[in-house]
C-alpha positions as a Python dict, from the first residue, in 0.01 Angstrom:
ca = {
    (1, 'M'): (0, 0, 0),
    (2, 'E'): (131, 338, -94),
    (3, 'K'): (242, 542, 209),
    (4, 'I'): (50, 870, 236),
    (5, 'H'): (245, 1176, 375),
    (6, 'P'): (65, 1300, 694),
    (7, 'A'): (25, 1655, 526),
    (8, 'S'): (-192, 1495, 264),
    (9, 'F'): (-468, 1475, 535),
    (10, 'I'): (-683, 1788, 564),
    (11, 'D'): (-680, 1953, 917),
    (12, 'G'): (-732, 2284, 1077),
    (13, 'H'): (-404, 2409, 927),
    (14, 'T'): (-474, 2322, 558),
    (15, 'T'): (-424, 2609, 312),
    (16, 'L'): (-665, 2671, 55),
    (17, 'Y'): (-571, 2726, -309),
    (18, 'C'): (-817, 2724, -598),
    (19, 'L'): (-906, 2797, -971),
    (20, 'L'): (-1167, 3054, -1063),
    (21, 'G'): (-1325, 3015, -1410),
    (22, 'H'): (-1641, 2982, -1607),
    (23, 'P'): (-1624, 2699, -1691),
    (24, 'A'): (-1386, 2550, -1446),
    (25, 'R'): (-1504, 2200, -1358),
    (26, 'H'): (-1321, 2041, -1651),
    (27, 'S'): (-984, 2162, -1524),
    (28, 'I'): (-691, 1916, -1430),
    (29, 'S'): (-545, 2170, -1206),
    (30, 'P'): (-705, 2037, -893),
    (31, 'R'): (-553, 1690, -960),
    (32, 'M'): (-218, 1838, -1052),
    (33, 'H'): (-162, 2059, -754),
    (34, 'T'): (-294, 1816, -502),
    (35, 'T'): (-84, 1537, -639),
    (36, 'A'): (217, 1763, -630),
    (37, 'A'): (133, 1863, -266),
    (38, 'K'): (85, 1506, -157),
    (39, 'L'): (434, 1407, -314),
    (40, 'L'): (615, 1696, -144),
    (41, 'G'): (413, 1690, 185),
    (42, 'V'): (261, 2039, 164),
    (43, 'N'): (-48, 2094, 357),
    (44, 'M'): (-275, 2241, 101),
    (45, 'V'): (-595, 2183, -85),
    (46, 'Y'): (-664, 2299, -442),
    (47, 'L'): (-1028, 2324, -573),
    (48, 'A'): (-1205, 2448, -873),
    (49, 'F'): (-1482, 2709, -838),
    (50, 'D'): (-1716, 2781, -1157),
    (51, 'I'): (-1829, 3152, -1079),
    (52, 'E'): (-2053, 3387, -1275),
    (53, 'P'): (-1857, 3679, -1443),
    (54, 'N'): (-2032, 3921, -1214),
    (55, 'E'): (-1918, 3735, -907),
    (56, 'I'): (-1549, 3788, -935),
    (57, 'A'): (-1508, 4090, -707),
    (58, 'I'): (-1693, 3927, -419),
    (59, 'T'): (-1522, 3598, -475),
    (60, 'V'): (-1178, 3761, -452),
    (61, 'E'): (-1264, 3948, -138),
    (62, 'A'): (-1395, 3618, 15),
    (63, 'L'): (-1061, 3442, -75),
    (64, 'R'): (-889, 3715, 101),
    (65, 'L'): (-1098, 3706, 414),
    (66, 'L'): (-1068, 3314, 413),
    (67, 'K'): (-670, 3366, 407),
    (68, 'A'): (-659, 3147, 111),
    (69, 'G'): (-290, 3100, -5),
    (70, 'G'): (-353, 3191, -359),
    (71, 'F'): (-561, 3110, -659),
    (72, 'N'): (-542, 3080, -1044),
    (73, 'L'): (-764, 3237, -1294),
    (74, 'T'): (-884, 3097, -1622),
    (75, 'M'): (-1142, 3240, -1892),
    (76, 'P'): (-1316, 3491, -1852),
    (77, 'F'): (-1138, 3633, -1548),
    (78, 'K'): (-754, 3691, -1654),
    (79, 'R'): (-825, 4053, -1723),
    (80, 'T'): (-1134, 4142, -1518),
    (81, 'V'): (-970, 4023, -1182),
    (82, 'I'): (-704, 4296, -1213),
    (83, 'P'): (-891, 4587, -1044),
    (84, 'F'): (-958, 4383, -726),
    (85, 'L'): (-590, 4303, -665),
    (86, 'D'): (-344, 4499, -462),
    (87, 'K'): (-43, 4463, -694),
    (88, 'I'): (51, 4303, -1023),
    (89, 'T'): (388, 4211, -1170),
    (90, 'K'): (561, 4383, -1463),
    (91, 'A'): (485, 4081, -1688),
    (92, 'S'): (97, 4100, -1586),
    (93, 'E'): (118, 4480, -1646),
    (94, 'L'): (265, 4442, -2001),
    (95, 'A'): (19, 4156, -2087),
    (96, 'G'): (-278, 4304, -1912),
    (97, 'S'): (-353, 3956, -1783),
    (98, 'V'): (-323, 3774, -1454),
    (99, 'N'): (-363, 3400, -1405),
    (100, 'T'): (-180, 3344, -1073),
    (101, 'V'): (-258, 3537, -748),
    (102, 'T'): (-44, 3503, -430),
    (103, 'N'): (-176, 3617, -90),
    (104, 'K'): (112, 3765, 106),
    (105, 'D'): (-19, 3851, 450),
    (106, 'G'): (-342, 3984, 308),
    (107, 'V'): (-194, 4163, 6),
    (108, 'L'): (-301, 3996, -312),
    (109, 'I'): (-42, 3993, -592),
    (110, 'G'): (-118, 3908, -947),
    (111, 'D'): (124, 3738, -1196),
    (112, 'T'): (103, 3568, -1524),
    (113, 'T'): (275, 3236, -1576),
    (114, 'D'): (88, 3158, -1897),
    (115, 'G'): (356, 3276, -2129),
    (116, 'V'): (652, 3111, -1934),
    (117, 'G'): (451, 2790, -1909),
    (118, 'Y'): (377, 2773, -2286),
    (119, 'L'): (742, 2844, -2404),
    (120, 'N'): (877, 2582, -2144),
    (121, 'S'): (627, 2341, -2293),
    (122, 'L'): (754, 2399, -2636),
    (123, 'L'): (1122, 2350, -2527),
    (124, 'D'): (1008, 2022, -2360),
    (125, 'S'): (872, 1918, -2696),
    (126, 'G'): (1196, 1986, -2862),
    (127, 'F'): (1071, 2296, -3038),
    (128, 'D'): (1334, 2590, -3026),
    (129, 'Y'): (1146, 2913, -3080),
    (130, 'H'): (1442, 3150, -3066),
    (131, 'G'): (1459, 3355, -3384),
    (132, 'K'): (1130, 3205, -3515),
    (133, 'K'): (810, 3350, -3637),
    (134, 'M'): (478, 3286, -3469),
    (135, 'T'): (115, 3327, -3594),
    (136, 'L'): (-93, 3369, -3274),
    (137, 'L'): (-480, 3348, -3282),
    (138, 'G'): (-652, 3535, -3026),
    (139, 'A'): (-577, 3843, -2801),
    (140, 'G'): (-714, 3749, -2465),
    (141, 'G'): (-532, 3692, -2140),
    (142, 'A'): (-342, 3386, -2237),
    (143, 'A'): (-256, 3525, -2584),
    (144, 'T'): (-107, 3846, -2454),
    (145, 'S'): (95, 3659, -2187),
    (146, 'I'): (234, 3431, -2457),
    (147, 'A'): (311, 3733, -2679),
    (148, 'V'): (502, 3920, -2406),
    (149, 'S'): (699, 3615, -2298),
    (150, 'A'): (782, 3512, -2652),
    (151, 'A'): (886, 3864, -2739),
    (152, 'L'): (1109, 3898, -2440),
    (153, 'S'): (1262, 3541, -2501),
    (154, 'G'): (1377, 3567, -2846),
    (155, 'V'): (1080, 3513, -3086),
    (156, 'K'): (1168, 3731, -3394),
    (157, 'R'): (817, 3802, -3521),
    (158, 'I'): (457, 3757, -3405),
    (159, 'D'): (132, 3811, -3616),
    (160, 'I'): (-163, 3833, -3381),
    (161, 'F'): (-507, 3779, -3528),
    (162, 'K'): (-810, 3912, -3327),
    (163, 'R'): (-1173, 3956, -3390),
    (164, 'R'): (-1284, 4310, -3505),
    (165, 'N'): (-1451, 4461, -3195),
    (166, 'A'): (-1414, 4751, -2964),
    (167, 'T'): (-1075, 4628, -2820),
    (168, 'F'): (-903, 4591, -3152),
    (169, 'E'): (-721, 4911, -3114),
    (170, 'E'): (-615, 4825, -2761),
    (171, 'I'): (-436, 4517, -2893),
    (172, 'E'): (-276, 4733, -3164),
    (173, 'A'): (-146, 4962, -2875),
    (174, 'F'): (-26, 4656, -2686),
    (175, 'A'): (175, 4546, -2994),
    (176, 'E'): (332, 4892, -3029),
    (177, 'K'): (440, 4894, -2662),
    (178, 'I'): (596, 4554, -2694),
    (179, 'N'): (776, 4653, -3022),
    (180, 'A'): (922, 4954, -2848),
    (181, 'S'): (1061, 4744, -2559),
    (182, 'T'): (1181, 4422, -2734),
    (183, 'D'): (1354, 4311, -3049),
    (184, 'C'): (1039, 4135, -3159),
    (185, 'D'): (830, 4272, -3439),
    (186, 'I'): (451, 4218, -3359),
    (187, 'L'): (174, 4301, -3614),
    (188, 'V'): (-204, 4281, -3554),
    (189, 'F'): (-464, 4150, -3808),
    (190, 'P'): (-845, 4108, -3816),
    (191, 'M'): (-933, 3744, -3758),
    (192, 'D'): (-1162, 3738, -4064),
    (193, 'D'): (-885, 3857, -4299),
    (194, 'E'): (-825, 3511, -4454),
    (195, 'E'): (-565, 3627, -4697),
    (196, 'A'): (-348, 3790, -4426),
    (197, 'M'): (-399, 3472, -4222),
    (198, 'R'): (-292, 3237, -4494),
    (199, 'D'): (23, 3459, -4575),
    (200, 'S'): (118, 3481, -4218),
    (201, 'I'): (87, 3104, -4162),
    (202, 'C'): (281, 3026, -4486),
    (203, 'S'): (594, 3213, -4356),
    (204, 'S'): (564, 3116, -3984),
    (205, 'D'): (735, 2840, -3804),
    (206, 'I'): (459, 2791, -3549),
    (207, 'L'): (81, 2839, -3538),
    (208, 'T'): (-74, 2884, -3190),
    (209, 'N'): (-437, 2888, -3120),
    (210, 'A'): (-499, 3083, -2794),
    (211, 'T'): (-872, 3126, -2826),
    (212, 'N'): (-1140, 2896, -2688),
    (213, 'V'): (-1245, 2797, -3057),
    (214, 'G'): (-1248, 2415, -3048),
    (215, 'M'): (-1306, 2378, -2672),
    (216, 'E'): (-1537, 2100, -2550),
    (217, 'D'): (-1809, 2032, -2803),
    (218, 'D'): (-1700, 2303, -3052),
    (219, 'K'): (-1597, 2119, -3363),
    (220, 'T'): (-1481, 2435, -3556),
    (221, 'S'): (-1138, 2565, -3647),
    (222, 'L'): (-1036, 2911, -3718),
    (223, 'V'): (-783, 2789, -3968),
    (224, 'P'): (-867, 2591, -4286),
    (225, 'K'): (-660, 2257, -4321),
    (226, 'S'): (-533, 2397, -4664),
    (227, 'F'): (-343, 2665, -4469),
    (228, 'L'): (-115, 2404, -4298),
    (229, 'R'): (213, 2236, -4433),
    (230, 'P'): (419, 1951, -4276),
    (231, 'D'): (699, 2159, -4156),
    (232, 'L'): (472, 2388, -3945),
    (233, 'F'): (452, 2334, -3574),
    (234, 'V'): (81, 2368, -3454),
    (235, 'S'): (-1, 2437, -3104),
    (236, 'D'): (-348, 2463, -2936),
    (237, 'I'): (-363, 2581, -2568),
    (238, 'I'): (-694, 2384, -2528),
    (239, 'Y'): (-656, 2054, -2369),
    (240, 'H'): (-1016, 1948, -2342),
    (241, 'P'): (-1074, 1784, -2596),
    (242, 'A'): (-725, 1656, -2626),
    (243, 'E'): (-739, 1673, -2993),
    (244, 'T'): (-930, 1988, -3142),
    (245, 'T'): (-1043, 2012, -3503),
    (246, 'L'): (-733, 2229, -3572),
    (247, 'L'): (-498, 1944, -3420),
    (248, 'S'): (-676, 1695, -3614),
    (249, 'Y'): (-604, 1908, -3941),
    (250, 'A'): (-242, 1926, -3842),
    (251, 'K'): (-220, 1542, -3782),
    (252, 'E'): (-374, 1487, -4125),
    (253, 'V'): (-120, 1706, -4284),
    (254, 'G'): (170, 1561, -4103),
    (255, 'C'): (263, 1858, -3882),
    (256, 'R'): (417, 1835, -3553),
    (257, 'Y'): (160, 1940, -3300),
    (258, 'K'): (65, 1964, -2945),
    (259, 'N'): (-236, 2048, -2719),
    (260, 'G'): (-237, 2262, -2401),
    (261, 'E'): (-164, 1993, -2146),
    (262, 'D'): (201, 2074, -2113),
    (263, 'M'): (140, 2446, -2100),
    (264, 'L'): (-118, 2378, -1821),
    (265, 'L'): (175, 2160, -1641),
    (266, 'F'): (428, 2413, -1675),
    (267, 'Q'): (229, 2722, -1588),
    (268, 'G'): (95, 2523, -1306),
    (269, 'A'): (445, 2445, -1183),
    (270, 'A'): (539, 2821, -1196),
    (271, 'S'): (228, 2902, -983),
    (272, 'F'): (307, 2611, -741),
    (273, 'K'): (674, 2759, -706),
    (274, 'E'): (533, 3099, -626),
    (275, 'W'): (300, 2969, -369),
    (276, 'T'): (509, 2704, -183),
    (277, 'G'): (869, 2787, -291),
    (278, 'L'): (906, 2438, -399),
    (279, 'D'): (962, 2279, -752),
    (280, 'M'): (667, 2079, -875),
    (281, 'P'): (785, 1727, -951),
    (282, 'I'): (718, 1755, -1329),
    (283, 'E'): (803, 1395, -1426),
    (284, 'A'): (585, 1254, -1161),
    (285, 'I'): (298, 1466, -1250),
    (286, 'K'): (326, 1373, -1610),
    (287, 'K'): (302, 1016, -1519),
    (288, 'T'): (28, 1028, -1258),
    (289, 'V'): (-197, 1316, -1378),
    (290, 'F'): (-129, 1340, -1751),
    (291, 'E'): (-53, 969, -1807),
    (292, 'I'): (243, 1071, -2041),
}
């Protein structure tokens, strides 16, 4: 019988950590963090809470009052949570996004580990992004975090495709800000400009879907199969389902491809490190949680 560390039992000293999202129940994060805590003997519990968009302020305040150690954010809260925090890191300020909050003696500090987690997942898969061009679909919290980290870490060019809506000019301003402070060149295009998307993908080394198109029962893809080619690396930050329509296209064309499981793992490891000061046992989590 497996020996269970005493700290894996919940008691009066157990610290609460959680995920806030809508939806949130599909998340692997509770199992990932709970397994890591059990392996390392950390007295914590990690839960997932599906809350309504208009409940974010009261939920954040409740977690502060309950002295939660920290929490993660997923869609649609990575931007909307910011006004209710006390501080955010420089990376979060640049990205305009927070996915990790740490409670330090009642002070809530927001950070973003999405971009670092995504890049580490690429390196773990053997894809060297340095000096490469990326086509990035989406401009939400995960997408801007990926863009910031990629620009700071040596990606040469990023083409962002975004829906034409009220925040389009904001993303253009975001791109100009990153261009001015890094050696990366970021351009922004409307999502419905198929010619621009085809040309961008044709000259890119990696295609990244950072939207929710393809999640759960959505069988659509923002990119036609005809835009793909065998030497293109195709990445989707979605992990439920494990193979989106975009990734099925990549598989049929013969591309190297990956879903969002590893990104979740590596961004989660960064969050775990911020909260506990400990390195998440990556290989053990791969085997026990992701069954890799």
